[in-house]
TORTOR-862030 format. One record per residue (C-alpha): residue number from 1; residue in three letters; x, y, z. Coordinates in Angstrom, 2 decimals. Layout:
+-----+------+---------+---------+---------+
|  nr | rest |      xx |      yy |      zz |
+-----+------+---------+---------+---------+
| NUM |  ALA |       X |       Y |       Z |
...
+-----+------+---------+---------+---------+
This chain:
+-----+------+---------+---------+---------+
|  nr | rest |      xx |      yy |      zz |
+-----+------+---------+---------+---------+
|   1 |  MET |  146.78 |  105.74 |   86.52 |
|   2 |  ASN |  149.87 |  104.88 |   84.72 |
|   3 |  GLN |  151.19 |  108.53 |   83.79 |
|   4 |  GLN |  150.45 |  109.39 |   87.42 |
|   5 |  ILE |  152.75 |  106.64 |   88.42 |
|   6 |  ARG |  155.16 |  107.69 |   85.83 |
|   7 |  ARG |  155.10 |  111.25 |   87.01 |
|   8 |  SER |  155.45 |  110.01 |   90.51 |
|   9 |  ARG |  158.73 |  108.93 |   90.04 |
|  10 |  ASP |  160.20 |  112.19 |   88.86 |
|  11 |  THR |  159.16 |  113.87 |   91.93 |
|  12 |  ALA |  163.28 |  113.74 |   93.24 |
|  13 |  GLN |  164.78 |  115.10 |   90.48 |
|  14 |  GLY |  168.43 |  113.70 |   89.73 |
|  15 |  MET |  167.97 |  110.81 |   91.81 |
|  16 |  ARG |  168.47 |  107.40 |   90.18 |
|  17 |  PRO |  165.87 |  104.60 |   90.65 |
|  18 |  ARG |  167.37 |  101.81 |   92.90 |
|  19 |  LEU |  167.56 |   98.21 |   91.14 |
|  20 |  ASP |  167.40 |   96.74 |   94.49 |
|  21 |  PRO |  165.61 |   98.06 |   97.28 |
|  22 |  GLU |  168.53 |   98.69 |   99.55 |
|  23 |  GLY |  168.88 |  100.94 |  102.44 |
|  24 |  LEU |  166.54 |  103.84 |  102.87 |
|  25 |  PHE |  163.72 |  103.96 |   99.67 |
|  26 |  ASP |  163.65 |  106.90 |   97.65 |
|  27 |  LEU |  161.04 |  109.23 |   97.29 |
|  28 |  ARG |  160.07 |  107.90 |   94.12 |
|  29 |  TYR |  159.49 |  104.53 |   95.20 |
|  30 |  ALA |  157.33 |  106.10 |   98.15 |
|  31 |  ALA |  155.66 |  107.93 |   95.84 |
|  32 |  PHE |  154.73 |  104.72 |   94.19 |
|  33 |  LEU |  153.54 |  103.15 |   96.47 |
|  34 |  GLU |  151.31 |  106.15 |   97.59 |
|  35 |  THR |  149.41 |  105.29 |   94.16 |
|  36 |  VAL |  148.90 |  101.76 |   94.55 |
|  37 |  SER |  147.83 |  102.15 |   98.14 |
|  38 |  HIS |  144.07 |  101.34 |   97.52 |
|  39 |  LEU |  145.21 |   97.92 |   96.13 |
|  40 |  ARG |  147.52 |   96.83 |   99.24 |
|  41 |  VAL |  144.81 |   95.40 |  101.01 |
|  42 |  GLN |  143.46 |   92.88 |   98.31 |
|  43 |  LEU |  146.98 |   92.43 |   97.17 |
|  44 |  HIS |  148.08 |   91.37 |  100.86 |
|  45 |  ARG |  144.93 |   89.46 |  101.71 |
|  46 |  TYR |  146.08 |   87.57 |   98.22 |
|  47 |  CYS |  149.49 |   86.80 |   99.17 |
|  48 |  ALA |  148.57 |   86.05 |  103.02 |
|  49 |  ARG |  146.00 |   83.18 |  102.21 |
|  50 |  MET |  148.19 |   81.71 |   99.33 |
|  51 |  THR |  151.49 |   81.36 |  101.75 |
|  52 |  GLY |  149.37 |   80.67 |  104.74 |
|  53 |  SER |  151.11 |   83.50 |  106.88 |
|  54 |  ALA |  149.44 |   86.94 |  107.33 |
|  55 |  LEU |  153.33 |   87.71 |  107.64 |
|  56 |  ASP |  154.60 |   85.58 |  104.69 |
|  57 |  GLY |  152.20 |   87.51 |  102.69 |
|  58 |  GLU |  153.46 |   91.02 |  103.37 |
|  59 |  ASP |  156.73 |   90.10 |  102.92 |
|  60 |  ILE |  155.68 |   88.82 |   99.13 |
|  61 |  MET |  153.25 |   91.70 |   98.71 |
|  62 |  GLN |  156.57 |   93.93 |   99.39 |
|  63 |  GLU |  158.55 |   92.08 |   96.77 |
|  64 |  ALA |  156.04 |   92.24 |   94.29 |
|  65 |  LEU |  155.52 |   95.95 |   94.35 |
|  66 |  PHE |  159.46 |   96.54 |   94.17 |
|  67 |  GLU |  159.38 |   94.12 |   91.03 |
|  68 |  ALA |  156.22 |   96.16 |   89.62 |
|  69 |  TYR |  157.74 |   99.42 |   90.45 |
|  70 |  ARG |  161.26 |   98.26 |   88.19 |
|  71 |  LYS |  159.07 |   97.08 |   85.46 |
|  72 |  ILE |  155.95 |  100.39 |   85.80 |
|  73 |  GLU |  157.29 |  101.25 |   82.16 |
|  74 |  LEU |  155.88 |   97.93 |   80.67 |
|  75 |  LEU |  152.57 |   98.45 |   81.62 |
|  76 |  ASP |  150.88 |  100.78 |   78.68 |
|  77 |  ASP |  147.15 |  100.01 |   79.92 |
|  78 |  THR |  145.83 |  102.41 |   82.59 |
|  79 |  LEU |  143.19 |   99.81 |   83.76 |
|  80 |  ALA |  145.58 |   96.92 |   83.92 |
|  81 |  LEU |  147.07 |   98.16 |   86.83 |
|  82 |  ARG |  145.27 |   95.76 |   89.36 |
|  83 |  PRO |  145.16 |   92.21 |   87.13 |
|  84 |  TRP |  148.95 |   92.92 |   86.55 |
|  85 |  LEU |  149.88 |   93.63 |   89.93 |
|  86 |  PHE |  147.79 |   90.57 |   91.00 |
|  87 |  ARG |  149.92 |   88.44 |   88.05 |
|  88 |  ILE |  153.03 |   90.06 |   90.02 |
|  89 |  ALA |  151.93 |   88.93 |   93.52 |
|  90 |  HIS |  150.54 |   85.59 |   92.29 |
|  91 |  ASN |  153.68 |   84.24 |   90.59 |
|  92 |  ARG |  155.93 |   85.56 |   93.52 |
|  93 |  CYS |  153.51 |   83.45 |   95.85 |
|  94 |  ILE |  153.67 |   80.19 |   93.24 |
|  95 |  ASP |  157.30 |   80.87 |   93.57 |
|  96 |  PHE |  157.32 |   80.88 |   97.64 |
|  97 |  ILE |  155.29 |   77.58 |   97.85 |
|  98 |  ARG |  157.12 |   75.75 |   95.51 |
|  99 |  GLY |  160.37 |   76.80 |   97.67 |
| 100 |  ARG |  159.14 |   75.78 |  100.87 |
| 101 |  ARG |  159.92 |   72.33 |  101.73 |
| 102 |  THR |  156.50 |   71.69 |  103.70 |
| 103 |  ARG |  154.62 |   72.26 |  100.91 |
| 104 |  MET |  154.79 |   68.27 |   99.56 |
| 105 |  LEU |  153.62 |   67.54 |  103.07 |
| 106 |  ALA |  150.79 |   69.90 |  103.30 |
| 107 |  GLU |  149.35 |   69.01 |   99.82 |
| 108 |  ALA |  150.10 |   65.09 |   99.84 |
| 109 |  GLY |  146.55 |   64.42 |  100.37 |
| 110 |  TYR |  144.94 |   66.22 |   97.88 |
| 111 |  ALA |  147.34 |   66.04 |   94.76 |
| 112 |  GLY |  145.34 |   63.80 |   92.51 |
| 113 |  ASP |  143.10 |   65.12 |   90.00 |
| 114 |  ASP |  140.35 |   63.23 |   91.02 |
| 115 |  ILE |  136.72 |   63.33 |   89.01 |
| 116 |  VAL |  134.66 |   65.73 |   91.15 |
| 117 |  LEU |  130.84 |   66.90 |   90.30 |
| 118 |  PRO |  130.21 |   70.77 |   90.09 |
| 119 |  VAL |  129.86 |   72.18 |   93.35 |
| 120 |  GLU |  128.46 |   75.94 |   93.87 |
| 121 |  PRO |  130.25 |   78.49 |   95.27 |
| 122 |  ALA |  129.93 |   79.40 |   98.91 |
| 123 |  GLY |  127.31 |   81.83 |  100.10 |
| 124 |  ARG |  127.86 |   85.67 |  100.36 |
| 125 |  GLY |  129.85 |   86.33 |  103.92 |
| 126 |  ALA |  131.48 |   82.48 |  103.99 |
| 127 |  GLY |  134.64 |   84.25 |  102.67 |
| 128 |  ARG |  136.70 |   84.54 |  105.38 |
| 129 |  ALA |  136.22 |   80.98 |  106.29 |
| 130 |  ILE |  137.01 |   79.79 |  102.73 |
| 131 |  GLU |  140.62 |   82.05 |  103.20 |
| 132 |  ARG |  141.68 |   80.24 |  106.12 |
| 133 |  LEU |  140.99 |   76.58 |  104.35 |
| 134 |  VAL |  142.46 |   77.08 |  101.14 |
| 135 |  MET |  146.08 |   76.16 |  102.51 |
| 136 |  HIS |  144.53 |   72.58 |  101.86 |
| 137 |  LEU |  144.51 |   73.08 |   98.10 |
| 138 |  PRO |  147.04 |   72.45 |   95.78 |
| 139 |  PRO |  148.38 |   75.92 |   94.38 |
| 140 |  LYS |  146.46 |   76.26 |   91.23 |
| 141 |  GLU |  143.06 |   75.16 |   92.79 |
| 142 |  ARG |  143.86 |   77.38 |   96.03 |
| 143 |  ALA |  144.48 |   80.34 |   93.58 |
| 144 |  CYS |  141.28 |   79.61 |   91.57 |
| 145 |  VAL |  138.98 |   79.57 |   94.78 |
| 146 |  LEU |  140.52 |   82.43 |   96.30 |
| 147 |  LEU |  140.16 |   84.92 |   93.09 |
| 148 |  LYS |  136.71 |   83.51 |   91.99 |
| 149 |  ASP |  134.64 |   83.23 |   95.67 |
| 150 |  VAL |  137.05 |   85.83 |   97.47 |
| 151 |  PHE |  138.06 |   88.24 |   94.86 |
| 152 |  ASP |  135.34 |   87.97 |   92.51 |
| 153 |  HIS |  137.25 |   87.79 |   89.18 |
| 154 |  SER |  136.00 |   86.60 |   86.22 |
| 155 |  LEU |  136.93 |   83.35 |   84.73 |
| 156 |  GLU |  138.74 |   84.85 |   82.23 |
| 157 |  GLU |  140.86 |   87.19 |   84.23 |
| 158 |  ILE |  141.67 |   84.12 |   86.38 |
| 159 |  ALA |  142.72 |   81.98 |   83.60 |
| 160 |  GLU |  145.36 |   84.86 |   82.41 |
| 161 |  LEU |  146.46 |   85.26 |   85.80 |
| 162 |  VAL |  146.97 |   81.66 |   86.39 |
| 163 |  GLY |  148.44 |   80.79 |   83.08 |
| 164 |  SER |  145.54 |   78.33 |   82.52 |
| 165 |  THR |  142.06 |   78.21 |   80.16 |
| 166 |  THR |  138.64 |   78.86 |   81.17 |
| 167 |  GLY |  137.93 |   75.21 |   81.22 |
| 168 |  GLY |  140.72 |   74.50 |   83.44 |
| 169 |  VAL |  139.64 |   77.29 |   86.09 |
| 170 |  LYS |  136.67 |   75.68 |   85.90 |
| 171 |  SER |  137.93 |   72.12 |   86.58 |
| 172 |  ALA |  140.16 |   73.47 |   89.42 |
| 173 |  LEU |  137.01 |   75.31 |   91.27 |
| 174 |  ASN |  135.45 |   72.33 |   90.99 |
| 175 |  ARG |  137.82 |   70.28 |   92.67 |
| 176 |  GLY |  139.40 |   72.94 |   95.15 |
| 177 |  ARG |  135.50 |   73.41 |   96.26 |
| 178 |  ALA |  134.49 |   69.86 |   96.49 |
| 179 |  LYS |  138.03 |   69.44 |   98.80 |
| 180 |  LEU |  136.86 |   72.16 |  100.74 |
| 181 |  ALA |  133.22 |   71.02 |  101.24 |
| 182 |  ALA |  134.78 |   67.37 |  102.37 |
| 183 |  LEU |  136.95 |   68.82 |  104.96 |
| 184 |  PRO |  137.03 |   68.08 |  108.49 |
| 185 |  ALA |  137.30 |   70.93 |  111.29 |
| 186 |  GLN |  140.33 |   72.43 |  111.49 |
| 187 |  PRO |  142.07 |   72.74 |  114.93 |
| 188 |  VAL |  143.96 |   76.02 |  115.94 |
| 189 |  ALA |  147.62 |   75.44 |  115.60 |
| 190 |  ALA |  149.29 |   76.27 |  119.00 |
| 191 |  PRO |  152.93 |   77.94 |  118.77 |
| 192 |  ALA |  155.74 |   75.66 |  118.57 |
| 193 |  TYR |  157.96 |   76.23 |  121.76 |
| 194 |  ASP |  161.41 |   76.83 |  121.30 |
| 195 |  PRO |  162.76 |   77.26 |  124.90 |
| 196 |  GLU |  166.23 |   78.62 |  123.56 |
| 197 |  LEU |  164.06 |   81.26 |  121.13 |
| 198 |  ALA |  161.67 |   82.20 |  123.72 |
| 199 |  ARG |  164.78 |   83.24 |  126.28 |
| 200 |  LEU |  166.21 |   85.09 |  123.01 |
| 201 |  LEU |  163.21 |   87.10 |  122.26 |
| 202 |  GLY |  162.07 |   87.71 |  126.17 |
| 203 |  ARG |  166.12 |   89.81 |  126.27 |
| 204 |  TYR |  165.16 |   91.65 |  123.60 |
| 205 |  VAL |  162.10 |   92.82 |  124.44 |
| 206 |  GLU |  163.31 |   93.58 |  127.80 |
| 207 |  LEU |  165.94 |   95.51 |  126.53 |
| 208 |  PHE |  163.88 |   96.82 |  123.86 |
| 209 |  ASN |  161.58 |   98.40 |  126.60 |
| 210 |  VAL |  164.35 |  100.17 |  128.72 |
| 211 |  ARG |  165.66 |  101.76 |  125.36 |
| 212 |  ASP |  169.00 |  100.08 |  126.00 |
| 213 |  TRP |  169.87 |   99.90 |  122.24 |
| 214 |  ASP |  173.72 |   98.73 |  122.88 |
| 215 |  GLY |  172.01 |   95.69 |  124.54 |
| 216 |  VAL |  169.91 |   95.02 |  121.41 |
| 217 |  ARG |  172.45 |   95.10 |  119.11 |
| 218 |  ALA |  174.29 |   92.87 |  121.33 |
| 219 |  LEU |  171.86 |   90.26 |  120.60 |
| 220 |  THR |  172.24 |   90.58 |  116.73 |
| 221 |  SER |  174.84 |   89.48 |  114.45 |
| 222 |  ALA |  177.20 |   91.62 |  112.74 |
| 223 |  ASP |  175.46 |   91.46 |  109.16 |
| 224 |  ALA |  171.56 |   91.16 |  110.69 |
| 225 |  ARG |  169.29 |   92.29 |  108.44 |
| 226 |  LEU |  166.54 |   94.71 |  109.04 |
| 227 |  ARG |  163.69 |   95.15 |  106.85 |
| 228 |  VAL |  160.89 |   98.23 |  107.94 |
| 229 |  SER |  157.96 |   98.07 |  105.58 |
| 230 |  ASP |  157.40 |  101.07 |  103.14 |
| 231 |  CYS |  160.83 |  102.57 |  104.31 |
| 232 |  TYR |  164.04 |  100.45 |  104.79 |
| 233 |  ASN |  165.83 |   97.54 |  103.70 |
| 234 |  GLY |  169.34 |   96.55 |  104.40 |
| 235 |  LEU |  172.03 |   95.94 |  107.40 |
| 236 |  LEU |  170.40 |   96.72 |  110.87 |
| 237 |  SER |  174.06 |   98.43 |  111.67 |
| 238 |  ASP |  173.55 |  100.97 |  108.84 |
| 239 |  SER |  169.90 |  101.78 |  109.63 |
| 240 |  PRO |  168.13 |  104.67 |  111.71 |
| 241 |  TYR |  165.88 |  101.93 |  113.52 |
| 242 |  PHE |  166.58 |  102.71 |  116.96 |
| 243 |  VAL |  165.81 |  106.33 |  116.76 |
| 244 |  GLU |  162.74 |  106.30 |  115.12 |
| 245 |  TYR |  161.55 |  104.79 |  118.05 |
| 246 |  GLU |  163.49 |  107.39 |  120.10 |
| 247 |  ARG |  161.00 |  109.78 |  118.26 |
| 248 |  ALA |  157.97 |  108.21 |  118.30 |
| 249 |  GLU |  155.06 |  110.39 |  119.37 |
| 250 |  LEU |  153.18 |  107.95 |  121.14 |
| 251 |  PRO |  154.09 |  105.91 |  124.05 |
| 252 |  TRP |  154.95 |  102.13 |  123.10 |
| 253 |  ARG |  155.88 |   99.07 |  124.55 |
| 254 |  MET |  157.04 |   95.65 |  122.56 |
| 255 |  ARG |  155.57 |   92.12 |  124.27 |
| 256 |  GLN |  156.05 |   88.59 |  122.68 |
| 257 |  GLY |  152.86 |   87.22 |  121.21 |
| 258 |  ALA |  151.71 |   84.59 |  118.45 |
| 259 |  ILE |  149.79 |   84.56 |  115.72 |
| 260 |  GLY |  148.40 |   81.07 |  114.76 |
| 261 |  ALA |  151.43 |   78.85 |  114.99 |
| 262 |  GLU |  154.18 |   81.76 |  114.83 |
| 263 |  ILE |  155.61 |   83.95 |  117.79 |
| 264 |  VAL |  156.01 |   87.30 |  116.64 |
| 265 |  LEU |  156.55 |   90.63 |  118.59 |
| 266 |  VAL |  153.73 |   92.65 |  119.13 |
| 267 |  VAL |  154.22 |   96.59 |  119.59 |
| 268 |  ASP |  151.44 |   98.15 |  121.90 |
| 269 |  ARG |  150.68 |  102.01 |  121.63 |
| 270 |  LEU |  149.36 |  104.01 |  124.60 |
| 271 |  TYR |  145.86 |  105.68 |  123.30 |
| 272 |  GLY |  144.65 |  107.50 |  126.22 |
| 273 |  ASP |  144.78 |  105.09 |  129.26 |
| 274 |  VAL |  144.31 |  102.13 |  127.04 |
| 275 |  TRP |  147.30 |   99.88 |  125.48 |
| 276 |  ARG |  146.52 |   98.53 |  122.02 |
| 277 |  PRO |  148.26 |   96.57 |  119.25 |
| 278 |  ALA |  149.53 |   99.03 |  116.57 |
| 279 |  HIS |  151.85 |   96.76 |  114.17 |
| 280 |  LEU |  153.90 |   93.40 |  114.76 |
| 281 |  VAL |  157.69 |   92.82 |  114.64 |
| 282 |  ARG |  159.13 |   89.35 |  113.12 |
| 283 |  ILE |  162.57 |   87.99 |  114.67 |
| 284 |  HIS |  164.52 |   85.07 |  112.91 |
| 285 |  ALA |  167.51 |   83.85 |  114.82 |
| 286 |  ALA |  170.54 |   81.41 |  113.96 |
| 287 |  GLY |  172.61 |   79.66 |  116.25 |
| 288 |  GLY |  171.21 |   81.90 |  119.14 |
| 289 |  VAL |  171.86 |   85.17 |  117.48 |
| 290 |  ILE |  168.84 |   87.47 |  115.71 |
| 291 |  ASP |  170.18 |   87.40 |  112.37 |
| 292 |  ARG |  166.85 |   89.11 |  110.63 |
| 293 |  ILE |  164.48 |   91.53 |  111.74 |
| 294 |  ALA |  160.87 |   92.53 |  110.19 |
| 295 |  ASP |  158.83 |   95.21 |  111.36 |
| 296 |  TYR |  155.95 |   95.84 |  109.86 |
| 297 |  TYR |  154.35 |   99.39 |  111.51 |
| 298 |  ALA |  153.01 |  100.55 |  108.34 |
| 299 |  CYS |  150.92 |   97.71 |  107.62 |
| 300 |  PRO |  147.96 |   97.91 |  109.80 |
| 301 |  TRP |  146.33 |   95.62 |  107.34 |
| 302 |  ILE |  148.14 |   93.02 |  109.03 |
| 303 |  LEU |  145.97 |   93.20 |  112.65 |
| 304 |  GLU |  142.79 |   93.95 |  110.63 |
| 305 |  MET |  143.02 |   90.74 |  108.91 |
| 306 |  VAL |  143.81 |   88.14 |  112.28 |
| 307 |  SER |  141.64 |   90.17 |  114.11 |
| 308 |  ALA |  138.72 |   89.96 |  111.53 |
| 309 |  ASP |  139.44 |   85.81 |  111.50 |
| 310 |  ALA |  137.51 |   84.12 |  114.59 |
| 311 |  ASP |  139.22 |   81.20 |  113.73 |
| 312 |  PRO |  142.40 |   80.91 |  114.45 |
| 313 |  ARG |  142.58 |   84.42 |  116.48 |
| 314 |  PRO |  145.87 |   86.13 |  116.85 |
| 315 |  HIS |  146.84 |   85.38 |  120.62 |
| 316 |  PHE |  147.80 |   89.00 |  121.82 |
| 317 |  ALA |  148.26 |   87.85 |  125.56 |
| 318 |  SER |  149.06 |   90.97 |  127.94 |
+-----+------+---------+---------+---------+
């Protein structure tokens, strides 16, 4: 596997690999992403459950994959690719959690190291329920429960990944399982309503759907950033973003929607006579101006995840 990855990096002769994923991604990075494509659904699922957001999880996975690409020469054991990628993604998730101001509030009620009796893992088929509740656990317990009860890693693999011992992993599993078993039913969070953001996104959607690209640009800052999964990361003004939508083979439309408590934009595509959600777009605004756009057109696993979650459900109102 490692040799295959190394060979794929030579497909674009004379092209130097970037130290940062800036602008259009080069052919060797695209080849690397293709090589690890069989792992991406699980990697995204892990990152999404660790962070509590399908979109944050995708952003972190993208960063983890590029870090792996830059360090691929350090991987000598071809059989270690999967745990190696999980370790990089895990470390990125921990950094994200530590940097989030709401972390202390989210974990305030579960930070103690209470002594608990061993709890058996949930039965097969309960994985989705576990995944949606692990956000109520501290990061180590969250990771251990996910890796053992959802991804079926061994205790030894988990210990290496989270930087602990097998005994430490067992303790974290017991604490995490006990806390999950004691949790009351969790209500579905409603999207927070921000009238200014709603107005801005409504105008963005209106202009986007009539292909008024100058009008769309007028809603963005001069240094607005754009990330298009597997393709581009840089200034919106330097990107071929709108051209790609003009060239789309299938008819499309954009509309507002929500996943859990987050407002998103949904891009539908017309299949025969039926409009179906195809991918999501995330917009960030500051001071009434759009300064970041993330387009997840190449990430079907995001919609698959939210569609598979019976609770909370993605709100894709027509």
